[in-house]
Structures are given as structure tokens and as C-alpha cells.
C-alpha positions in Angstrom: -17.1 -11.4 60.8 -18.0 -7.8 61.7 -17.2 -8.5 65.3 -13.7 -9.8 64.4 -13.0 -6.6 62.4 -13.9 -4.5 65.3 -11.7 -6.6 67.6 -8.8 -6.3 65.2 -9.3 -2.5 65.0 -9.5 -2.2 68.8 -6.2 -4.1 69.1 -4.6 -1.9 66.5 -5.7 1.3 68.1 -4.5 0.2 71.5 -1.0 -0.7 70.0 -0.9 2.6 68.0 -1.9 4.6 71.1 1.4 3.5 72.7 3.7 4.2 69.8 3.9 4.3 66.0 4.1 1.0 64.3 4.9 0.0 60.7 2.2 -1.9 58.8 4.4 -5.0 58.8 4.8 -4.8 62.6 1.0 -4.6 63.1 0.4 -7.3 60.6 2.8 -9.7 62.4 1.4 -8.9 65.8 -2.2 -9.5 64.6 -1.2 -12.8 62.9 0.4 -14.0 66.1 -2.9 -13.3 67.9 -4.6 -15.7 65.5 -6.5 -13.2 63.3 -7.1 -14.0 59.6 -4.9 -12.3 57.0 -7.8 -11.1 54.9 -9.5 -9.4 57.9 -6.1 -7.9 59.0 -5.6 -6.4 55.5 -9.1 -4.9 55.6 -8.5 -3.2 58.9 -5.0 -2.0 58.1 -6.2 -0.5 54.8 -8.9 1.4 56.8 -6.3 2.6 59.3 -4.0 3.8 56.5 -6.9 5.5 54.8 -7.8 7.4 58.0 -4.1 8.2 58.5 -3.9 6.4 61.8 -1.3 4.1 60.4 1.6 5.6 58.5 4.8 3.9 57.5 6.4 7.3 56.8 5.5 8.6 60.2 6.7 5.4 61.9 10.0 5.7 60.0 10.5 9.3 61.0 10.0 8.5 64.7 12.1 5.4 64.5 15.0 7.2 62.8 14.9 10.0 65.3 15.0 7.6 68.2 17.9 5.6 66.7 19.9 8.7 66.0 19.5 9.8 69.6 20.8 6.4 70.7 23.9 6.9 68.5 23.3 4.7 65.5 24.4 5.4 62.0 22.7 5.4 58.6 23.7 1.8 57.5 22.4 0.2 60.7 19.2 2.3 60.7 18.6 1.5 57.0 19.0 -2.2 57.7 16.6 -2.1 60.7 14.0 -0.2 58.7 14.1 -2.8 56.0 13.5 -5.5 58.6 10.5 -3.5 59.8 9.0 -3.3 56.3 10.2 0.2 55.3 12.0 -0.1 52.0 12.2 3.5 50.7 13.1 6.2 53.2 15.4 9.2 52.8 17.9 8.7 55.6 20.0 11.7 54.6 17.1 14.1 55.1 16.2 12.5 58.4 19.8 12.7 59.6 19.9 16.4 58.7 16.6 17.1 60.5 17.6 15.2 63.6 21.2 16.1 64.1 22.4 18.5 61.3 24.4 15.7 59.6 25.4 12.1 59.9 28.9 13.3 60.6 27.7 15.2 63.6 26.1 12.0 64.9 29.3 10.1 64.3 31.4 12.7 66.2 29.0 12.8 69.1 29.0 9.0 69.4 32.8 8.9 69.2 33.4 11.7 71.7 30.8 10.2 74.2 32.6 6.9 74.2 36.2 7.9 73.8 38.2 10.8 75.0 39.8 12.9 72.3 43.3 11.5 72.2 45.9 13.1 69.9 47.6 9.7 69.4 46.3 6.2 69.6 47.8 2.8 68.8 46.8 1.0 65.6 45.1 -1.8 67.7 43.2 0.8 69.7 42.1 2.7 66.6 41.0 -0.7 65.1 38.9 -1.4 68.1 37.3 2.1 68.0 36.7 1.7 64.2 35.0 -1.6 64.7 32.7 -0.1 67.4 31.7 2.7 64.9 31.2 0.3 62.1 28.9 -1.9 64.2 26.9 1.3 65.0 26.3 1.7 61.3 28.8 4.3 60.2 30.8 3.8 57.0 34.5 3.4 56.7 34.7 6.6 54.8 32.9 8.5 57.5 35.2 7.0 60.1 38.3 8.0 58.1 37.0 11.5 57.8 36.5 11.6 61.6 40.1 10.5 62.1 41.2 13.4 60.0 38.8 15.9 61.4 39.9 15.1 65.0 43.6 15.2 64.0 44.2 11.8 65.5 47.6 10.3 64.8 48.0 6.5 64.7 51.3 5.3 66.2 
């Protein structure tokens, strides 16, 4: 039993040396390697206690990376929940990483589309769908339309 715990810990440390992981991610990876849940929980508790495993640190890194790739708060929140992170302040993380979510939205929009003064309704619908899929709300997209003074013809 002690040998298995050491083996689990070695696998965890090797994975954590590459990048931060959530507890759920590590748990799933260890289960897929055939380790017993009770032993996994024991090792993960020890890693959390020693601050080698931190869901908060993982979430901060993950949010920063996703913002850099141009994703919005709704999408990032969904992805975090899938990774086992239920409570995380995305507004604070957005401010720390980019100043505001609106800045992220504007950067994503201007990177993908040139700043037209007028666009057709179908073109604006296509652009809006792209931004919605990226995780920005309809209200944020409407505010962007007004901020950039885009007229729909």
C-alpha cells in the first residue's frame, strides 16, 4: 500500500511539474491509470495540504490563458465548472488580466474584423454569433456595437 501511495505521488508531481491541474483533473488521470480512489484521495489531500495542488492557482492560470486566447467570461466559467472549479471570481480575474472583460471583447473583435462604420444585418449577425460562441454576453456585444459606432444597414 505504501508503495502505491508513493507511485501515485510521483505521477502527480510529474504532472504538476508540467502545468497546474485541478484536483478533479488529477483525480481523473489517476483513476484512468488504475489507481484506487481511496489512495488517490489520500495523496491529493497531502498535496493540497503542502500547497502543491491548488484549485485556486489552477483557476487563475487557466483564466489568464483563456483570456489571452480571446475567450469571454461565460465560456471560461463553463469550462472551469467542467474542470471541477465551481466558485471563482471571473470579474476580478478579468480585471487583473486585461483591465476589463470589455477590453477583451474589443481586442477579440478588432483582431478578427476590421473596424467598419457600416455592416449589413447578416454580417453583424455572423459577427455576433462568433462573439457569443467565444463566451461574451449579448449585452456586452450590444455595448461594443455602440462603442465602435457601427451602423447596421
